[in-house]
N, C-alpha and C positions, 0 to 999 in steps of 0.2 A: 424687102428693100426699103431703105430709108433715104428720103430726099430732103436736104436742108441747104438752103442758100445755093442751090445749083450744084451741090455735091452729091454724087451718086455713090452709095456704099451699101454693102450687104452685111446683115447681121447673121453670121454663121452660128447656128445653135447647136449646143450639146449640153445634155443634162439640164440644169436650171439656169445656165448662163449663156448669154449671147455675146459673140465676139464682134466688136465694131471695126471690121477691117476696111481700110481706106481704099479708094479706087485704084491707086497705084499698086498696092499689094495684091488686090484682086486680079489685076491684069497680068500678074506674073504667071508664066506657064513653065512646066518642066522642060529642061534642056533635052533635046532629042539625043544628044551625045552623052550627057550625064546619065540618062535613063539606061544606057547600055552597061554602065559600070557594074551593077550587081551581077549581071549575067556573065561576066568574065570568069567567075569562079565555078560556073557550071561545068561538070566533067564532060570532056569531049567537045567543048565549045571552041570553034575556030573564029578568031576575031579579025575581020577586015573592016570593022566599023570605026572605032575611035582612032583619033590621031595621036596615039600614045607613042612616045619615043621608045626605041629599043633599048632595054636595060643593059644590053651588052656594051653600049657606048658610054655608060656612066663611069667615070674614073674612080668612084668610091666603091669598094667591095664590102666593107664592114665598118662598124663604128664601135669604139671602145670608150666607156665612161669611167672616170676615176671618181669614186664617191667617197665622201668623208665617213669615217667610222667613229661614232661617239664613244665607243668602248675601247678604242685603240688609236695610237698615234699613226698607225700604218693605214693608208688608203686602201680601198677595195676596188678591184678592177671588175667591171661588168661589161660584157660584150653583147652588142646587137649583132646577131649573126648575119650571114650573107643573105639568106631568104628574107629576114626581117628588114634588113637594110634595103634590099631590092624593092620591097613593098613601100618602104618609107620614102624612097627617092622617086617613085612613080606617081602618076595621078592616082587619086583614091576617092572613095565615096565622100560626098559633100558633108554627110553627118558625122564623119570621123572614122579613123582606123578601127576595125573590129576589135583588135586587141585592147585598145584604150577604152572604147565605149563599153566593153564588157566590165572593166574595172569600175568605170564611172557609174554604170547602172547598179553594180553591187554596192558602191559607196552610197548612192542616193536611197537605195532600199534599206541599208543598214542604219543610216543616220536619220533619214527623214520618213522611213516607212513607205516609200513610193512603190506603187505597183505599176509595172510597165505594160500591163494590159490596158491601162487607162491613161498612160503618160508616155511621153517620148523625150529624147535627149539629143542635142547636137553640140559638137565641139566647135568653138568659135575662136577667133584670133584675139584672145583675151576677152574678159567679160564686157569691155567697152564696145567691142564689135557687135556682140549680141544685143547690148542695150540700144545702140544706134539703129539696128535693124528692127527692133521691137517698137521703138518710137516711130519709125517711118511706117511701120505696118498698122499702127493703131491710131495715129493722130494726124488729122488733116490740117495742113497749114491754114492759118487765119480763121479756122472754124472751131477746132477742138481746144479744150482746156485741160491741162494736166495738173493734177493735184500733187504738190511737192512739199517736202519739209522746208521750213525756214529756220536755219540755213540748210543748204544742200550742196551736193558735190559739184564743183566748178566744171569738171569735165563734161557732165551731162548738160549743164547750162551752156557750155560752149557749142554743143550740138543743137540744143533746142532754140536758142536765140536766133541764129541765122535761118532755122527751119520755120520761123514764124509761128511757133506753137504758143498759145496763150498759157500763162502759168498762174496758178492760184496757190499761194503759200499757205501752209498750215503750221501753226506754232508748235515749237518743241521745248522740252526741258531736258534735264539729265537722264530722263527715262524715255527719251525719244519723242515721236510724234504724240501730241496730246489728243486723245479721242474726243474729248468734249469740244475742242475747237474744230475738228473734222466734222463732227455732228452738226455744229452750228453752221459751218460753211455749206454743207449739203442740204440741210433742212431749210435754210433761208436763201437758197440759190436763186429761185425764180423771182423772189421779191427784190433781192439785191442786184440781180443781173437780168432785167427784163430783156427778152429777145435773144439772149445768149444761150447757147446749148449747154445743158448740164454736163459736168465732167463724167466720163465713163472710165477713166484710167487713173490709178494712184501709183506714185513712184515713191519708194521708201528704202532707206539704208538702215536696217533694223539693229545691226550690231556694230558697236564702235564707230558710229556714224562719222563720215568725213564731211564736214570738219569738226562737228561738235563733240565727238567722242561718246555721245549718248547711245544707250541701248534700250530697246523696247523690252519691257517686262513681259512675261508670259500672259499676264492678265490683260495688258494693253493690246497685245497681239490678237487675243480673242475679241476684244472690243472692236478693234479696227476691222477684223474679219467680219464680225456681225454687221457692221456698218456697210461693208462692201457687199454683203448679201442683200441687205435692205435697199441699197441704192444701185445695185447691179453694177458694181465696179470690177474692173480687171486690176489685179495687184501685180506690179512689177517689183519683185523682191531682189534688190541688188545687195548681195551679202558677201563681199570679198574679205571681210574681217571676222566672219562667223567663227572660225576656229581659233581666233586670237582673243578668246574670252577669258578674262582673268578670274572669273568666279569659280564656283565649285563644279560646274559641268555645263555642257552645251544646252542652250535653251531650245525648246521646240520651235521650229521654223514656221513661218506662215504657210509654206508648202506642205508641211506635215499636218497642220491644222486643216488645210484645204483637202488633203488626202483623206483624213478621217471624215470630213463632212461630205466627201464626194462632190465637191463644188466645182472643180475644174475652172477656177478663176485666178489662180496664181501662176505666174511665170517667174521662175527663179534663176538668178544669175550667179554662178560661182566662178572663182578665179584661182589659179595657182600662183599668181604673181607674188603674193605675200608669203607663200609657203614653200615654193620650189625655186622659182626664178621669174623675175619681172620680164626679162628680155626674151624668154622662151615663147611668150605670147600664146598661152593656152588657157582658155576658159571654157565654160560649157553652160548651156541653157537647158533647164528641165521644166516640163509642163505639159499642158494639153496638146495632143498631136495636131489639132487644127491650127494652133499658133506656131508650134515648132516647125511644121511643114512649110509654113510661109517664110520663116527665117531661112530654111534650107533652100527654097526657091531663090531668095535674095542672094544667098551665098553662091548658088550655081551661076547666077548672072554677073557676079562681081569677082570674087577671089577663088572660085571653084571649090576650095577646101582649105582648112588650116594646114600650115606646114606639116608635111608628113614626118620630117626628121624631128621636129619638136614633139609631135605626138608619140613617136616611137621612143623618145627619151623618157617622157613621162610614163608611158606604159611599162618600160623596162625598169624604172624605179619602183613601180608598184609590184612588178614581178619579184624584184630583189627583196622587197620588204614583206613578201608573202601575202600581198593583197591589202584589203581594207584596214585590218587591225594594225599592220605595220605602218601604214600611212598615218593612221590616227595617232600612233605612238610618236611618229615624227612631228605631227602638229603640236602635241603636248610639249615637246622640247622647244619648238619655235615660240610657243606661247610663253613658256618660262623665260625665254630670252627677252621678249618684249615686256614682260611684267617687271623684270629688273630695270629695263630702260625707263619704263613709266615711273617707277619709284624714284629713280635718279633725277628725272625731270621735275617731279613734284617737290623733291627735297631742294633742288636748286631754286625753284620758284619761291618756296617758303623762306629760304635763306636770304635771297637778294630782293625779292619783289614784295613779299609780305602783304601789307594792306593796300598796296598800290594797284593790285589787280584782284579780280574775282574769278573763280573757276570752280569746276566740280571735277574731282579725281575720276578719270575715265575708267570704266570697268572692262573695256575691250579696245582693241584697235591700236593706232599709232599716233594719236593726236591729242594735244591739250588745247582747249578752247578758252582763251582768256579775255576778260573784259578789262580794258585799260581805263581805270578811274580818272576822271578829269579830262578825258580825250574824247572830243565829239566824233571825230573820224580818224581811224588809225592809218589811212592810206598814205598820207605824206610822211608821217613818222616812220612807218615800216619800209616804204618803198624808196625813200630818200635818205633820211637820217640814219636809220638802222643799217642800210647798205653801206653808207659811209663809214660806219663803225664795224663793218664786216660781219654783220649778223643778218641771216636770211630767215624771214618768216613770211607768212601770207596774210595780208590785210583782210578783215572780215567781209568787206564789201564784195570781194570776189565770189562769195558763196550765197549772195542774197538774190533770190529769184525776182526778176523785174520784167515788166512789159514796157515796150517802147524804148525811147532814148534817154529816159531819166536815169542819171547816174546815182547809184545807191551809196549810202554812207553806213558806217558801222564802227562801233567802239571796240569791236573784237579783233583778235588776231589768232591765227592758228599756228601753233608750234609743234613740229614733228620731233619725236624722240627716237625715231627708228635707226638713224645712222650715227648721230653724234655721240661721242664718249661722255662719261659722267663729267670729266674735266671740262670738255667743251661746252656742255650744257651749263655748268656753273659760270664759265666765262661769258657765255651769251646772255645769261640772265643778269649778270653784273653790268654788262654793257647796256642792256635794255633799261636797267634801273637808272643808270647815269643819264640816259636820254630822257626818261620820264622826269627825273629830278630837275634837269635843265628846263624842260618844258614847263613844269609847274612854277619854277622860279620866274620864268618869263611871264607867265600869266599873272603872277602876283605883283610883278613890277608894272603892269599896265594900269 
């Protein structure tokens, strides 16, 4: 038991790692009704327990998907049969439909070398849902500090700010989080922050980071993992762009490094939003069962489970593709698509913006992170003037981790190349150039 500033929490131990679960998470108990769910499949079981609606009243009998065929102009019809549809429409286990979790376990074993004798997995309502539950599970408001990249994902900041979680930024470059800066923060914590609890959780977006586009090298991943072991950190590996890697192959994940080390300190968040559909809202969390089980208890108490229909659709696509290898082939096609978009965006920036901006060509993901030379803060230019010119980008201040009410500033802007055509990217960069030229002329006239 650990007591700090009146906060009671338990360190749940496994292997060499202890999990700092907050009081609210520790107080979660299994739902009595949800606990009956696995027993429904026992042969001969008569259920008078759960309040499940009778499937005979559901107006949907089956679902048919129309899938694109990259080798033919003719679409492919794939049917979710009556029994599969019945299961998808009914209440189901909080950790996910068995048909889908079987595919996901095979995927994590194939790609990351995960053994599910030592790990577990849960399907979430997109990876953002899993992240929010993990933050709530590991971080006590006003007490704990989360180590985050600077810059970092604005969606996570939107949760962490109102949750009153202290944030400690760690500098990044085109290769992601800088291990030397992380080491400096951790080694000097007590001297720089007297009386403040040392961080126990690290949050990172290792591939094609949103917003910077930076990707951790394998060497840096090992350095960061070694620091996590030395300082007993839990790593939250948020990796929605993992398969959108424009290099020669997929980099070993922090989860795979943890698996080889048998460290049980990495909780990994995957998403189908960039690969299958954003609106389908299916993600999944993989990691130590002590942590995954707490996310499951949270799910039982809030949303019960991720949409069964969405899960069935994803599972059926895996079936159609023949499992993991077919899915990986699909991700290669998606990666090729975004590689072309990336190249078009870089070409447009070179043509129109030239020396007016600084950037590094992203090796993965969907974003170009540009520093606007001669601009102290991009917020007004991007949120006001660019919108007037009908160009949408996101000012860099939106991605700066801050504590308190101080409003951050940033010279940077995030440009996404995921949906605009090459012609639209060219036009957008031309309009931004005109805005920058006008701004510079105004500054010179002062």
